[in-house]
N, C-alpha and C positions, 0 to 999 in steps of 0.2 A: 466509482461507488464502492462502498464498504458494507459487506454483509457479515454478520456475527452470528455464530451458532455454538451451541455447547460442545465441549470436547468430552471424550471419555475420562480424561484427567479433570477432576473437579477444580484444580488450581490453575487450569488454562482455559483458553477459549480459541475456537477456530475463526480466523478472520480471512474472508475472501476479498482481496483487493482486485478491483476491475477498472480498466481504462477503456472507455467506449471506442467503437470502430471509427468514430469521427476523426480521431487522431491517426493520421497516416504514419505508419512505422514499419521499419524493417526489423527492429528489435526494441524491446522495452525491458528495463530492469527495475525492480522495486528496491529503493535504497533508503535506509533509515537507521536510526540509532539501534534497532534490534539486530543489525548486521554491521555495526561500527562504520556505517556509510560506505560500505564496500560496493563499489559500482558494478561488480560482476557476480556477486554472491547469490542473488535471486533473480534469475531470468524469468520473465513472464511468458506464459503460453497463449498462443492465439486460438481462440474458440473458432472451429472450422465453420460452424452454422451461423453464428451471429457476428463473427469478425472482431469481438472484443478481446482484449488482452487480460489475462487473469493469473493469479497465483493465490494459494491458500496457505496461511501460516498458522501454526499453533503458538500463540503468545501467552505469556503469563497474565493471569486474571488480575484486574484491579489496578492496572498501570496505564500510563499514557506513553505513546510512542510517536516520535516525529518521523516523518517520511516524505519522499517525493518519488516521482516517476522519472527515470532517465530514458528518453526516447532517442534512438539512433546515436547514442553515445555522446550527444552534445546538447540536447534540448531538455530542460528541466520543466516538469509540469506538477501542479498540485492536483489533489483530488477534489473534484467539484462538489462532493458531498461528504467531505471530512467532517469529524465531530468538532473540530475548531482549527484555528491557524495561529501560528506564533511567528514572531520575527526571527530571521536567521542572521548570521554574521555577514551576509553578502548583500544586505539591503533589500532582500525579498521576505517571503514567508515560507514556512514549512507547514504542510498538513499534519494534523494530529488525529490519531485514533485512540479512543479510550476503551479499554478492554473490560468494560462492565456490560454484562448481558442483562438487558431489561427483560423481565419476565412478562 
């Protein structure tokens, strides 16, 4: 799931990326074009109460970012609630988050 909220910087938006606890994992990383598809740049944190994995990023407002979740260093997952999906070079799809905050 993706949750968007206003940032203190009017040119940015806070985006909470969340992977549900239904996905069993020892580790989850958020990987996308905002981090040059670096598989270790954005480790996600496990919520102790709900069991969900999450991370909050401050991204530039008005852009689209492709991303995926890397689970246990080998399984790629899309976000089930992404704003849209686009084909990738590997015959699959990437999730997309649009950083427009709807009032």
